[in-house]
C-alpha angles and dihedrals in degrees: 000000000000091000093057093048089051093050091048091049087051093048090049092049092047090050088050091050093049089049090053093045094047094059112150095227092076119092116239119259108264118195126190114258119260117229118203114204134199130194085231122072115206097190109169101001112167108214101182096044100103125084122244107274100014089133091071090075095052111115104185143027123285111267125234114279095013113127113224122191107237141178109243122209132160130226133191105198119146125222135052132336127232089273093055098254126124115261115254141158111296095041125119132184115221141162105273090215087072106022113031115220118264092030126119125238129190108218127203126181108202102317094331117107108223093186140244118314137186116235099227104139143058129193141192093250095039100097129145123350097354130122123199113198120203118234131176092224118072086192092059091045089055094046092050093059119171116328132173118241146144129260125199122195108228137182120248114243111249113260118226109225118197131180111250111258095016114135119239094217120098111243 
């Protein structure tokens, strides 16, 4: 019984501390806005301008830098991707006729920038101009549903590889 009394006193003390801390005389915490930039500017992109099934007429891959209207969904499956790697954040599934595997895309939903993703997976239902973004939460995937967005095929910046312990000065 003494454990219950101690926890009740602790909860009462915690509630009192919260009531004091939540005094309405304090100003709300204001943080500066965060701006995410991209090397590609998509000014005036019309997402819903293409007719349903226009992608069936496409004969080649999307070119780098070209905005493409896509349907965006999320999935939460576990396992490996089409390329044999484990699924993780930053992976998307796409139709390889549009977005070749092991390429990067930048994804926008409306005016919201979702980020840069690696096309590493395919799927039975991923046909045409559709992108399926991997997420760890199945609840988030269901809540996201199907949204209309824009995908841009981008080149991955080159990675500089140096040998460990090597000096950066010229000899």
